[in-house]
N, C-alpha and C positions, 0 to 999 in steps of 0.2 A: 504494500500500500504506500501511497505517497500523497502529498498535497500538491496540487497543480493549479496554477493561476496564470492566465494570459490576458494581455490587453490588446484589443482590436481597435484600430483607429481608421475611420473612413474605409472600412472593408478590408483592411490589411492587419495581420498580426504583427505588432511592433515590439512586443516584449513578452517574456514569459519566465516563470519561476517554477521549479519542481523541487520539493523538499523531501528527502528521504530521512525521516526522523530516526529510523533504526540505525543508520550509519552516520548520522549528523552530516549529511552531504546536501548542500544547497547548490542546485544547478540553476543558472540564470543566463539569459541572453537578452540583448537589446539590438534592434536593427542597426547594423553598421558598427556595433561595438564588440562583436565577437560573442563567444559562448564560454562560460566559466563554471567551475565546480569549486565552491568556496572561493579561494583566491588564486586558483590555478586555471590557466587558459586551456580550453578543450579543443581538440582536433579529432576528426574521425580517423579511423584506422587507415593505414597505408597499404593494406593487403591488396594484391592484384590477381591472385589465383583463387578460383572458386573452391578448389580442394582444400585450401587453407582457411576458408571463411567459416565464421560462426555466426549463425543467424538466430533471430528470435521471432516468436509469434504468440498469439493467444489461441488456445484451443477452445473453440466454442462448445458450450454445453449442449446437450441433446435438443433443447427447445429452439436453438438458433438455426436459421435456415442456411447459414454459411458453413456448417459442419462438413458436408460432402466436398465443397470446394477446398476447404482447408486440408482435408485428408488427401485430396488429389495433389495439392501444392506440396505437401510433405513427401508424397511418393516420388514426385519429380525432383525435388530439391535435395533430399537427404543423400542420394547416391553421389551427388556432385560436390558436397561440402564436408567440412570437418565436424559439423554438428548443428543441431537446432535446440534452442532452449525455450522454456516456457516459464517466465518469471512470475507473472501474475498481475502486474500493473502496467498498463500501456504507457503511462507517462515515464516510468522507469526504463522501459524498453527503449524509448526515444533517447532518454538521457544516456543510456549505456552505448547507444550508437554514437552519439555526440562525443562521448568520452573515449571511443575506440575500443570499448570492451566487447561490443558486438560489431560485426561488419555490416549488418543489415537487419531490418525488421519489417514485417508486414502483418496486417490484420484487417478484417472486415467487421462491419456492424458495430462500429465505435460511435460514441457521442462526441460532439465538438469539444466538450470540456476534457475528454480523454486525450485529445490530440493537439489542441491549440498551442500550449506552451512547448510541447515537444517539437512541433514543426519548426518554430523559429530557432530552437536550440540546435537542432541538426543542421539547419541551413547556415547558421552563424558559425558552426564548427567545421564548415566546408563540405557538408554532405548534400545529397540530392533527396528531394521529397516530392512524391507525386501520389495521385490516387492509383489504386490497383488497376482499375480500368483507365487506360491512357485517355486523357482529355476530360475526365470527370473532375468535378470540384471535390477536393478532399473532404472538407467539412460537411458539405451537403450529401456526399455519397456515403460517408462513414467508413471509407476504406483508405488504407495508406500503405505505401511501400517506400522505404527509405534506406539509404546506405551510403557508403563511401563512393567516390567517383570512379574508382578503379574496378569495382565489382558491380556497380549499379546496373549496367546494361545486361550482363549475363544473369544476374539475379532476377531482374524483371522478366527476362525471357523464360526463366524457369517457372515463374509465378503466373505470368499472363499467358493464358491459353487461347484467348480469342482475339 
């Protein structure tokens, strides 16, 4: 679990804060000012080979309609990478991508408040963020895929099947 707060101004997310109280880690970003964890500057990982990549997702519970899609994603992605993790808080998955702990993250059926702070955090740490279905609005669709620039395209290719 985490506390996640974002500020949207004129339709654009301009700042965000994610606080992991269990680890006393405060992640924050402001447009144009970079991404930070406490007083340390964050950068996404520099990995370039999918086989070395560690990714994160949320596994939907049975009532969610995205379960079959997520299981298909896992079947395609897992043979190509070093591992997939399921942490439990979407905001922390974003924070861990920004910090270089994960190389990428994707999930569907999220709420805007699950994603908003993480979107600016990853972007300000040098990462890429899009909706799972290319061209969709992230917050409106409730789906996201993000990662470092070196793995983003092959990662998207594994997840995007249409």
